[in-house]
Structures are given as C-alpha cells and as structure tokens.
VEXBASE-142119 format. One record per atom (N, C-alpha, C): residue in one letter; x, y, z. Coordinates in steps of 0.02 Angstrom, whole numbers, padded with zeros to 5 digits, always signed. Each point is the difference from the previous one (the first is absolute). Layout:
N
aXYZ
...
end
This chain:
184
m+09913+09259+04491
m+00002-00069+00004
m-00039-00034-00057
i-00061+00038+00004
i-00040-00043-00023
i-00013+00032-00077
g+00034+00082+00007
g+00002+00038-00078
g+00050-00043-00032
r+00032-00013+00015
r+00064-00028-00023
r-00010-00080-00033
c-00033-00033+00023
c-00050-00054-00017
c-00047-00024-00053
s-00025+00078-00015
s-00062+00005-00033
s+00059+00039-00064
l+00024+00048-00007
l+00077-00010-00037
l-00001-00041-00047
a+00045-00035+00035
a+00032-00056-00009
a-00053-00041-00044
g-00055-00013+00014
g-00059-00031-00017
g-00039+00034-00072
l+00010+00062+00010
l-00013+00020-00056
l+00067+00005-00055
i+00060-00001+00028
i+00051-00005-00057
i+00006-00076-00032
a-00028-00050+00025
a+00027-00066-00035
a-00072-00010-00040
a-00061+00045+00026
a-00072-00018-00068
a+00041+00035-00058
l+00050+00048-00005
l-00026+00070-00033
l+00040-00054-00053
l+00076-00049+00036
l+00050-00016-00029
l-00021-00073-00035
l-00068-00041+00032
l-00020-00036-00033
l-00068+00009-00071
i-00009+00067+00033
i-00057+00026-00082
i+00057+00010-00041
f+00061+00053-00001
f+00032+00013-00040
f+00054-00030-00040
l+00034-00044+00036
l+00052-00062-00025
l-00031-00041-00066
p-00063-00009+00023
p-00018-00060-00077
p-00009+00040-00056
s-00034+00073+00012
s-00020+00039-00054
s+00085+00009-00022
i+00056+00018+00042
i+00056+00024-00056
i+00051-00052-00026
t-00009-00051+00037
t+00025-00077-00033
t-00043-00002-00076
l-00063-00009-00006
l-00019+00011-00058
l-00004+00047-00054
a+00035+00041+00045
a-00009+00083-00069
a+00063-00012-00030
q+00048-00038+00013
q+00045-00010-00011
q+00017-00048-00082
d+00043+00012-00066
d-00002-00030-00033
d-00009-00075-00021
f-00014-00041-00027
f-00026-00058+00012
f+00084-00022-00019
s+00012-00073+00014
s+00092-00012-00024
s+00001-00064-00067
f-00092+00011-00005
f-00001-00041-00066
f-00054+00020-00055
a-00016-00022-00053
a-00048+00017-00032
a-00014-00085-00036
v-00070+00017-00021
v-00005-00068-00050
v-00049+00045-00061
s+00031-00032-00046
s-00069+00039-00065
s+00022-00083-00049
p-00081+00007-00024
p-00036+00056-00006
p-00049-00007+00059
t-00041+00073+00012
t-00048+00009+00054
t-00057-00052-00024
e-00006+00007-00061
e-00092-00014-00023
e+00031-00055-00048
v-00034-00055+00020
v+00010-00065-00077
v-00084-00017-00023
q+00007-00007-00076
q-00076+00006-00018
q-00009-00049-00049
i-00026-00059+00015
i-00016-00084-00035
i-00072+00032-00010
i-00017+00001-00073
i-00079-00014-00036
i+00035-00052-00029
g-00061-00043-00006
g-00023-00025-00042
g+00025-00079+00038
l-00004+00004+00038
l+00053-00074+00020
l-00074-00059+00005
r+00008-00073-00034
r-00051-00044+00003
r+00027-00056+00035
p-00086-00011+00050
p+00021-00054+00041
p+00049-00043-00041
g+00046-00032+00050
g+00038-00059-00046
g+00071+00046-00053
e-00002+00060+00033
e+00084+00024-00023
e+00012+00011+00036
t+00092+00029+00002
t+00038+00027+00045
t+00007+00067-00048
a+00026+00060+00063
a+00038+00054-00014
a+00069-00003+00021
e+00060+00032-00037
e+00043+00022+00040
e+00023+00083+00016
f+00030+00010+00039
f+00028+00069+00010
f+00058+00005+00038
e+00047+00050-00015
e+00053+00008+00065
e+00008+00058+00022
l-00005-00015+00082
l+00016+00046+00040
l+00067+00033+00004
t-00001+00057+00009
t+00100+00049+00003
t-00001+00018+00070
i+00032-00012+00049
i+00021+00008+00054
i+00067+00022-00001
r-00004+00081+00044
r+00039+00051+00009
r+00031+00008+00041
n+00059-00045+00018
n+00043+00024+00067
n+00042+00041+00010
k-00034+00070+00042
k+00022+00057-00027
k+00024+00014+00069
d+00039-00051+00033
d+00031+00027+00072
d+00077-00047-00012
e+00058+00031+00040
e+00068-00024+00025
e+00006-00058+00006
v-00041-00058+00020
v+00002-00053+00010
v-00037-00058-00058
s+00035-00062+00018
s-00066-00034-00035
s-00047-00015+00043
h-00067-00007-00020
h-00064-00027+00035
h-00030-00067-00060
i-00028-00051+00055
i-00059-00043-00004
i-00044+00021-00006
f-00040+00002-00056
f-00076+00001-00021
f-00049-00031-00033
a-00048-00009+00070
a-00056-00058-00007
a-00057+00034-00039
l-00032-00063-00036
l-00075+00027-00039
l-00053-00032+00029
t-00033+00037+00004
t-00065-00045+00025
t-00081+00058-00059
t-00037-00042+00026
t-00081+00025-00029
t-00031+00043+00050
f-00046+00015-00019
f-00042+00058+00058
f-00065+00024-00044
r-00055-00029+00021
r-00067+00019-00014
r-00034+00062+00053
p+00022+00033-00055
p-00033+00092+00042
p-00089-00013+00011
p+00004+00044+00037
p-00069-00010+00018
p-00033+00049-00060
e-00061-00012+00022
e-00066+00021-00073
e+00024+00077-00006
e-00006+00037+00073
e+00002+00085-00036
e+00069+00037-00006
e+00036-00068-00013
e+00082+00032-00029
e+00003-00066-00079
r-00047-00024-00028
r+00006-00011-00049
r-00034+00030-00059
r+00038+00013-00063
r-00032+00029-00046
r-00076-00014-00019
e-00039+00054-00014
e-00080-00016-00026
e-00001-00062-00014
g-00048-00031-00025
g-00010-00055-00014
g+00039-00047-00012
r+00051-00007+00045
r+00023-00058+00016
r-00020-00055+00060
a+00000-00058-00004
a-00011-00066+00047
a+00092-00008+00020
e-00014-00032+00066
e+00042-00044+00020
e+00031-00033-00048
f+00063+00001+00009
f+00020-00058-00033
f-00009-00077+00047
p-00023-00044-00038
p-00033-00074+00030
p+00045-00029+00029
d+00070-00017+00000
d+00024-00030+00019
d+00095+00006-00011
a+00034+00019+00037
a+00048+00021-00008
a+00062-00033-00007
g-00032-00071+00019
g+00069-00048-00049
g-00002+00000-00079
w-00039+00016-00013
w-00010+00006-00095
w+00058+00074+00008
i+00047+00037+00039
i+00061+00020-00033
i+00051-00015+00035
s+00061-00013-00040
s+00082-00040+00025
s+00038+00051-00021
f+00042+00012+00041
f+00070+00038+00008
f+00039-00045-00007
s+00065+00025-00064
s+00053-00041-00022
s+00070+00054-00005
p+00018-00024+00086
p+00007-00038+00046
p-00053+00060+00040
l-00015-00028+00063
l-00035+00021+00056
l+00023+00033+00033
k+00082-00020+00009
k+00026+00072+00038
k+00075+00003-00047
i+00042+00061-00007
i+00021+00010-00026
i+00054+00059+00038
e+00079-00002-00004
e+00039+00009+00028
e+00032+00091-00052
v+00000+00054+00007
v+00006+00025-00024
v+00044+00068+00017
p+00066+00004-00015
p+00063+00025-00002
p-00009+00066+00018
a+00037+00049+00063
a+00016+00073-00008
a-00029+00023-00066
n-00029+00064-00031
n-00008+00043-00052
n-00002-00057-00045
h-00035-00041-00018
h-00015-00046-00031
h-00077-00012-00046
e-00019-00064-00056
e-00085+00012-00001
e+00035-00092-00018
a-00055+00000+00032
a-00030-00095-00037
a-00067-00010-00018
n-00009-00046-00036
n-00074-00016-00041
n-00025-00071+00041
v-00069+00014+00017
v-00031-00057+00017
v-00059-00019-00040
t-00013-00063-00048
t-00043-00033-00035
t-00070+00016+00021
v-00042+00017-00004
v-00079-00024+00023
v-00040-00021-00063
t-00042-00043+00039
t-00002-00063-00048
t-00091+00009+00046
v-00059+00018-00062
v-00053-00016+00023
v-00056-00057-00045
a-00023-00047+00053
a-00016-00074-00042
a-00078+00023+00011
i-00041-00006-00024
i-00081-00005-00013
i-00024-00072-00005
p+00006-00008+00055
p-00042-00096-00031
p-00047-00007-00030
p-00011-00056-00036
p-00059+00001-00063
p-00072-00008+00024
g-00042+00028-00009
g-00055-00028+00004
g-00049+00088+00003
r-00039-00020-00038
r-00042+00056+00002
r-00040+00057+00048
e-00001-00026+00041
e-00016+00031+00067
e+00042+00056+00026
w+00080+00010-00041
w+00050+00047-00005
w-00018+00040-00037
a-00036-00010-00042
a-00017+00072-00083
a-00029+00055+00016
s+00018+00051-00020
s-00057+00051-00011
s+00021+00050+00078
y+00052+00013+00048
y+00040+00000+00031
y+00031+00056-00009
d+00004+00046+00046
d+00038+00045+00024
d+00053+00018+00076
w+00040-00008+00011
w+00017-00008+00062
w+00085+00034+00011
e-00008-00001+00080
e+00064+00053+00017
e+00016-00046+00048
i+00072+00016+00019
i+00049-00023+00031
i+00064+00032+00015
w+00056-00020+00063
w+00037+00060-00004
w+00058-00055+00010
l+00049+00024-00020
l+00086-00033-00003
l+00055+00025+00050
g-00017-00003+00074
g+00031+00037+00035
g+00058-00040+00000
v+00082+00040+00010
v+00062-00010-00002
v+00028+00031+00040
a+00044-00011+00086
a+00014+00019+00053
a+00061-00038-00013
a+00053+00035+00035
a+00071-00011+00008
a-00001-00028+00103
e+00032-00072-00009
e+00005-00025+00037
e+00037+00056+00086
s-00024-00024+00040
s+00036+00071+00035
s-00031-00011+00084
d+00045+00003+00044
d-00018+00003+00076
d-00029+00046+00025
d+00001+00065-00041
d-00031+00051+00019
d-00078-00002+00013
l-00028+00056+00060
l-00067-00003+00009
l-00043+00007-00039
l+00031+00044-00030
l-00038+00065-00072
l+00036-00042-00065
a-00051-00058-00032
a+00014-00025-00058
a-00033+00046-00052
v+00030+00007-00056
v-00018+00055-00053
v-00037-00077-00066
k-00047+00022-00033
k-00031-00060-00055
k-00031+00049-00027
v+00038-00011-00090
v-00042+00026-00028
v-00036-00046-00052
y-00053+00034-00022
y-00029-00039-00034
y-00010+00010-00081
t-00040-00039-00028
t-00010-00014-00073
t-00050-00009-00029
r-00060+00021-00014
r-00068-00006-00023
r+00014-00048-00074
l-00033-00051+00021
l-00016-00032-00048
l-00069-00020-00024
l-00025+00020-00065
l-00065+00001-00004
l-00015-00067-00054
v-00045-00076+00004
v-00008-00010-00052
v-00064-00033-00024
s-00005+00018-00062
s-00054-00020-00033
s-00013-00057-00037
t-00047-00027-00005
t-00006-00054-00033
t-00071+00008-00038
r-00016+00065-00018
r-00037-00010-00060
r+00024+00034-00053
a-00034-00041-00054
a+00029+00026-00059
a+00026+00062-00028
s+00051-00007-00037
s+00041+00051-00010
s-00013+00011-00065
p-00005+00097-00020
p-00047+00043-00045
p+00049-00036-00070
l-00026+00005-00045
l+00040-00008-00058
l+00031+00049-00008
s+00090-00031-00011
s+00032+00046-00037
s-00002+00050-00054
p+00021+00070-00012
p-00032+00022-00088
p+00034-00022-00058
l+00054-00080+00017
l+00019-00027-00067
l-00051-00039-00011
a-00057-00017+00073
a-00001-00076-00007
a-00090+00039-00020
l-00008+00071+00007
l-00089+00014-00021
l+00033+00024-00067
a+00039+00000-00016
a+00019+00053-00086
a-00032-00072-00053
a+00045-00060+00050
a-00014-00052-00054
a-00069-00026+00006
w-00045+00011+00051
w-00072-00033-00009
w-00035+00031-00029
i+00014+00075-00016
i-00030+00056-00032
i+00032-00014-00092
v+00061-00018-00020
v+00003-00022-00057
v-00036-00068+00002
v+00005-00038+00017
v-00061-00088+00006
v-00058+00031-00010
g-00033+00032+00030
g-00070+00012-00015
g-00015+00046-00044
i+00036+00037-00037
i-00015+00050-00056
i+00026-00045-00047
m+00028-00049-00022
m+00021-00050-00037
m-00063-00053+00008
l-00006-00025+00032
l-00080-00040-00001
l-00069+00039-00003
l-00029+00067+00017
l-00037+00039-00046
l+00023+00004-00079
g+00046+00021-00006
g+00026-00015-00093
g-00008-00052-00025
c+00015-00057+00028
c-00020-00078-00024
c-00072-00002+00013
g-00036+00010+00055
g-00079-00013+00000
g-00025+00045-00069
g+00017+00079-00001
g-00026+00031-00048
g-00015-00007-00073
y+00094-00032-00013
y+00002-00025-00085
y-00037-00080+00006
y-00025-00024+00038
y-00018-00070+00004
y-00098+00004-00022
f-00004+00053+00022
f-00106+00021+00016
f+00006+00032-00069
r+00051+00029-00038
r+00006+00055-00047
r-00020-00054-00077
r+00050-00047+00008
r+00013-00060-00033
r-00065-00039-00018
r-00009-00016+00079
r-00070-00036-00011
r-00060+00045-00036
a-00001+00048+00013
a-00062+00039-00007
a+00003+00006-00077
r+00065+00019-00045
r-00013-00030-00068
r-00034-00043-00035
p-00048+00029-00051
p-00038-00073-00039
p+00061-00019-00035
g+00010-00077-00019
g+00042-00043-00027
g+00027+00046-00053
end
C-alpha cells in the first residue's frame, strides 16, 4: 500500500514538472513584430509613433491585450536605464480582436514630457502582448522598446552640407585676408 502511494506521488510530481514544459515547448499561436524598436534622438516634449503587428496563427479568433513591462536590470541591454514612466506609452487600441489566421496593427505612441531632466538618457521598456484566456498558462510575447533622448548623430547628407559650408567660409576668409593684405 505504501509503495503504491509513493508511486502515485512520484507520477504526480513528474506530471507537475513536465506538463508545463510540454505546453511551453509548443509553437505559440500568435506572433508580434517587430521584436525590437529603437527610437533615437526623441527630445523631451516630442512624440514618436510606430506600429506593432499581431499575427493570430490560431484557428479561432482571439482578443489580445497590450501592456508595458519594466524588465529587471539584468534583463536590460547594457547602458540602458529603466523607463521612468510607463504612462508615457499608449496603445491604440489597448485591446484588439484578431480573427483566425489574420493579423492586425496596433499604434504605439511614446510621448516624453517637456523638461531638461529627461534629456540625454537611454531607456528600455518592454511591450507585452497576450491573448485573453481562461487557461492557467498564458503566453505573453514581448517587444523590446529602446528609447534614446540623446541628440541623434548627423546624417551623412547633413554632414556633407556642413563640410561644404565650412569650405566656403574658409575660402571667403582667405579671399578677404588676401585682399586686405594687398597694398592699395
């Protein structure tokens, strides 16, 4: 009798250990793209928008909810600080129904409030997408959002324009000083 109880306990323990792994090993019934978004040079007081695409690969329609998640320091990219306020990020719509084997877009808006205290930072926050479900195990897919409020580097075209302007100013200066040095 004791042997049967311990065998039943062992089987139950093994089921508890391996059943979640089997469930997690299955292919997700949805996908989100892009998996990473970089916003560089977003100055305080400005906003940026981009779209997340949710692809429902299941045979039934699902309602997807969007949230933000502040990853712990060890999960963030090196040199990235925690995003100061998740309220600066909004989703339109916040929940969306995606028919079976279809995709839908959600607009994400990032709005940094005005203020010098928000300049010159590199932040990271994750955007979570999950199908609303009554299941015990709910899968959430994250998109990594990297926001930089540092000034963006010059584009190659802007750099070329500055070089041309510099050469013109040097030429004008040389012409002026040569003319001025010439006797009357």
